[in-house]
MARTISE-555193 format. One record per residue (C-alpha): x, y, z; residue number from 1. Coordinates in steps of 0.25 Angstrom, whole numbers, always signed. Each point is the difference from the previous one (the first is absolute). Layout:
N
[[X Y Z] NUM]
...
# end
This chain:
298
[[+0 +1 -2] 1]
[[+6 +13 -1] 2]
[[-4 +10 +14] 3]
[[-9 +11 -4] 4]
[[-4 +12 +9] 5]
[[-13 -7 +6] 6]
[[+8 -10 +6] 7]
[[+10 +9 +7] 8]
[[-14 +7 +6] 9]
[[-4 -15 +3] 10]
[[+13 -2 +8] 11]
[[+1 +15 +6] 12]
[[-15 +0 +4] 13]
[[+4 -13 +9] 14]
[[+12 +8 +7] 15]
[[-9 +12 +3] 16]
[[-11 -8 +5] 17]
[[+7 -13 +7] 18]
[[-13 -6 -4] 19]
[[-6 -7 -14] 20]
[[-12 +1 +4] 21]
[[+1 +17 +1] 22]
[[+10 +0 -10] 23]
[[-12 -8 -10] 24]
[[-10 +11 +4] 25]
[[+9 +13 -3] 26]
[[+2 -6 -13] 27]
[[-12 -6 -3] 28]
[[+2 -15 -1] 29]
[[-4 -11 +5] 30]
[[+9 -6 +13] 31]
[[+5 -14 -7] 32]
[[+1 +7 -14] 33]
[[+10 +11 +8] 34]
[[+8 -12 +6] 35]
[[+2 -9 -12] 36]
[[+5 +12 -7] 37]
[[+9 +2 +10] 38]
[[+4 -13 +1] 39]
[[+3 +0 -16] 40]
[[+8 +12 +3] 41]
[[+8 -7 +10] 42]
[[+3 -13 -10] 43]
[[+2 +9 -10] 44]
[[+12 +8 +8] 45]
[[+3 -15 +7] 46]
[[-1 +9 +13] 47]
[[-9 +0 +12] 48]
[[-4 +13 +2] 49]
[[-9 -2 +12] 50]
[[-1 -9 +12] 51]
[[-15 -3 +2] 52]
[[-5 -8 +12] 53]
[[-12 -1 +4] 54]
[[-4 +15 +8] 55]
[[+10 +9 -7] 56]
[[+10 +1 -11] 57]
[[+15 +8 -3] 58]
[[+9 +5 -9] 59]
[[+13 -10 +0] 60]
[[+13 +10 -3] 61]
[[-2 -6 -16] 62]
[[-14 +8 +0] 63]
[[+3 +12 +7] 64]
[[+13 +2 -10] 65]
[[-10 -4 -12] 66]
[[-11 +10 +6] 67]
[[+10 +11 +2] 68]
[[+2 -3 -15] 69]
[[-14 +0 -4] 70]
[[-4 +13 +7] 71]
[[+10 +8 -8] 72]
[[-5 -6 -11] 73]
[[-13 +3 +1] 74]
[[+2 +13 +4] 75]
[[+8 +1 -14] 76]
[[-11 -4 -8] 77]
[[-10 +8 +6] 78]
[[+9 +13 -3] 79]
[[+0 -5 -15] 80]
[[-14 -1 +1] 81]
[[+0 +15 +4] 82]
[[+9 +4 -9] 83]
[[-7 -5 -11] 84]
[[-14 +5 +5] 85]
[[+8 +15 +2] 86]
[[+7 -1 -14] 87]
[[-16 -2 -5] 88]
[[-8 +9 +7] 89]
[[+10 +10 +9] 90]
[[+6 -3 +15] 91]
[[-5 -7 +9] 92]
[[+3 +0 +14] 93]
[[-4 -12 +8] 94]
[[-4 +2 +16] 95]
[[-6 -11 +9] 96]
[[-9 -1 +11] 97]
[[-10 -8 +9] 98]
[[-11 +3 +7] 99]
[[-4 +15 -3] 100]
[[+12 +7 -3] 101]
[[+4 +12 +6] 102]
[[-14 +4 +1] 103]
[[-5 +12 -3] 104]
[[+16 +4 -2] 105]
[[+0 -9 -11] 106]
[[-8 +8 -11] 107]
[[+8 +14 +6] 108]
[[+15 -6 -3] 109]
[[-6 -7 -14] 110]
[[-4 +13 -4] 111]
[[+12 +6 +4] 112]
[[+8 -7 -5] 113]
[[-7 +2 -14] 114]
[[+2 +14 +2] 115]
[[+16 -3 +0] 116]
[[+0 -11 -9] 117]
[[-12 +2 -10] 118]
[[+5 -11 -12] 119]
[[+0 -12 +11] 120]
[[-12 -7 +3] 121]
[[-1 -6 +15] 122]
[[-4 -15 -1] 123]
[[-4 -3 +15] 124]
[[+1 -15 +3] 125]
[[-6 -7 +10] 126]
[[+8 -11 +8] 127]
[[-7 -10 +10] 128]
[[+6 -3 +15] 129]
[[+9 -9 -4] 130]
[[+10 +8 -5] 131]
[[+1 +15 +8] 132]
[[+9 +4 -6] 133]
[[-12 +3 -13] 134]
[[+10 -5 -11] 135]
[[+11 +8 +4] 136]
[[+9 -15 +5] 137]
[[-2 -5 -14] 138]
[[+1 +13 -7] 139]
[[-13 +0 -6] 140]
[[-3 +15 +5] 141]
[[+10 +12 +0] 142]
[[-7 +6 +14] 143]
[[-11 -5 +7] 144]
[[-9 +4 +12] 145]
[[+3 -10 +11] 146]
[[-2 -2 +16] 147]
[[+13 -3 +7] 148]
[[+6 -7 +7] 149]
[[+4 -13 -9] 150]
[[+12 -3 -5] 151]
[[+5 +11 -8] 152]
[[+14 -1 -1] 153]
[[+5 +10 -13] 154]
[[-14 +8 -1] 155]
[[+0 +13 +5] 156]
[[-12 +6 +7] 157]
[[-7 +12 +1] 158]
[[-10 +2 +11] 159]
[[-14 +5 -4] 160]
[[-5 -2 +13] 161]
[[-5 -9 +12] 162]
[[-13 -3 +5] 163]
[[-5 -6 +15] 164]
[[-3 -14 -2] 165]
[[-14 -6 +3] 166]
[[-6 -13 +3] 167]
[[-10 -8 -7] 168]
[[-8 -6 +8] 169]
[[-14 -10 -3] 170]
[[-10 +9 +5] 171]
[[-3 -10 +9] 172]
[[+12 +0 +8] 173]
[[+2 +2 +13] 174]
[[+8 +15 -1] 175]
[[-7 +3 -13] 176]
[[-8 +13 +8] 177]
[[+11 +5 +7] 178]
[[+7 +13 -4] 179]
[[+13 -5 +0] 180]
[[+8 -12 +1] 181]
[[+16 -4 +4] 182]
[[+4 -12 -9] 183]
[[+4 -5 +14] 184]
[[-16 -5 +2] 185]
[[+1 -6 -14] 186]
[[+12 -8 -1] 187]
[[-8 -15 +3] 188]
[[-9 +3 -10] 189]
[[+2 -6 -15] 190]
[[+6 +9 -9] 191]
[[-3 +3 -14] 192]
[[+15 +1 -6] 193]
[[+4 +3 -15] 194]
[[+5 -11 -9] 195]
[[+14 +2 -4] 196]
[[+14 -4 -1] 197]
[[+6 +12 +7] 198]
[[+1 -3 +17] 199]
[[+1 +15 +1] 200]
[[-13 +5 -6] 201]
[[-7 -14 +8] 202]
[[+7 +5 +13] 203]
[[-5 +15 -1] 204]
[[-14 -5 -6] 205]
[[-2 -9 +12] 206]
[[+3 +6 +12] 207]
[[+13 -8 +3] 208]
[[+7 +10 +2] 209]
[[-5 +1 +14] 210]
[[-5 -15 +3] 211]
[[+7 -6 +11] 212]
[[+8 -11 -6] 213]
[[-4 -12 +9] 214]
[[-15 +4 -6] 215]
[[+0 -7 -13] 216]
[[-11 +9 -9] 217]
[[-12 -6 -7] 218]
[[+1 +4 -14] 219]
[[-12 -1 -10] 220]
[[+8 +3 -16] 221]
[[-8 +9 -10] 222]
[[+5 +5 -12] 223]
[[-7 +13 -2] 224]
[[-10 +10 +5] 225]
[[-13 -9 -2] 226]
[[+5 -11 +6] 227]
[[+4 +8 +12] 228]
[[-13 +6 +3] 229]
[[-7 -14 -3] 230]
[[+9 -6 +11] 231]
[[-3 +11 +11] 232]
[[-15 +0 -6] 233]
[[-1 -14 +3] 234]
[[+6 +1 +13] 235]
[[+12 -8 -2] 236]
[[+10 +12 +1] 237]
[[+6 +12 +4] 238]
[[+7 +10 -8] 239]
[[+10 +12 +3] 240]
[[-2 +9 -10] 241]
[[+4 +15 -6] 242]
[[-11 +9 +4] 243]
[[-3 +2 -15] 244]
[[-7 -14 +0] 245]
[[-12 +8 +8] 246]
[[-2 +8 -11] 247]
[[+4 -7 -13] 248]
[[-5 -12 +5] 249]
[[-14 -1 +9] 250]
[[-7 -13 +1] 251]
[[-11 -5 +5] 252]
[[+4 -9 +14] 253]
[[+13 +8 +3] 254]
[[+1 +10 +9] 255]
[[+14 +6 +0] 256]
[[+4 +8 +11] 257]
[[+13 +8 +5] 258]
[[+12 -9 +5] 259]
[[+12 +5 +9] 260]
[[+12 -7 +2] 261]
[[+5 -2 -15] 262]
[[+8 +7 -6] 263]
[[-7 +10 -12] 264]
[[+0 -5 -15] 265]
[[+9 +8 -10] 266]
[[-5 +3 -13] 267]
[[+14 +2 -12] 268]
[[+2 +0 -13] 269]
[[+12 -8 -3] 270]
[[+9 -1 -9] 271]
[[+14 -8 -5] 272]
[[+14 +9 +8] 273]
[[+8 -3 -14] 274]
[[-12 +4 -8] 275]
[[+7 +12 -12] 276]
[[-12 +2 -8] 277]
[[-5 +14 +0] 278]
[[-13 -2 +0] 279]
[[-1 -8 +11] 280]
[[+6 +11 +8] 281]
[[-10 +8 -7] 282]
[[-11 -6 +7] 283]
[[+7 -1 +15] 284]
[[+3 +16 -4] 285]
[[-16 +2 -2] 286]
[[-4 -9 +12] 287]
[[+10 +11 +9] 288]
[[-7 +12 -7] 289]
[[-13 -6 +6] 290]
[[+4 -4 +14] 291]
[[+6 +15 +1] 292]
[[-12 +6 -6] 293]
[[-10 -9 +10] 294]
[[+11 +6 +11] 295]
[[-2 +14 -4] 296]
[[-16 -2 +0] 297]
[[+0 -4 +15] 298]
# end
């Protein structure tokens, strides 16, 4: 067989999630089909890329090296696609995001950027929680609206703002009627945790930084906001989320209560520290302009 881009994406998706079922969902293929395709790739290479048990999946040393090069190749392919489109339609700047991007700042930043760079079109690219870098890790995006902390080595971050966190509780929860809840009062509750291979991201959103080491958390993995809120409304879990959720994601059966005892959520614009593209830096400059304008108005 000849290796193709789709084969690289199969392996990278498994490496990102360390779970064949989740990777299959992300790729929109069946889990048995994905397993068979990865095995075929391993037979072609003559090496095992993953160690599999009934409870876990992990990259082998050969697999980690393969994934590293696969990311580079996919990044180059993405760059080639962008340049081809740009040559036909003009410059396109891919900007990653998840959730609600930068909220009400998003349109203002893009408008300011268009004033600075009228010949460049901004392409907003939605990402799931599997990749907290919103495409920067595999360079399918040039910049991204993100919510650190996550594994951000090699990235620069411009913080756009901070906001407190809230507890999303089932409406019949014992603390749902409170004006405020301290996170220590919720340590015994199962917590919805965002499905990701990034442990820094997972710990932040599950409250791991304040949980005693001896207290093993009960985690309910969720893939997106809908799954998260369904789990909460059904009484299967609580969620520790950003206050913006109350505005953008109201849901019957879910009560949002202000939370104390956890660090706030930060919203940031991220880009590669080695980025030399002047268009990317123009987007950063436009963002700084908007932040300065907001500060002056307040």
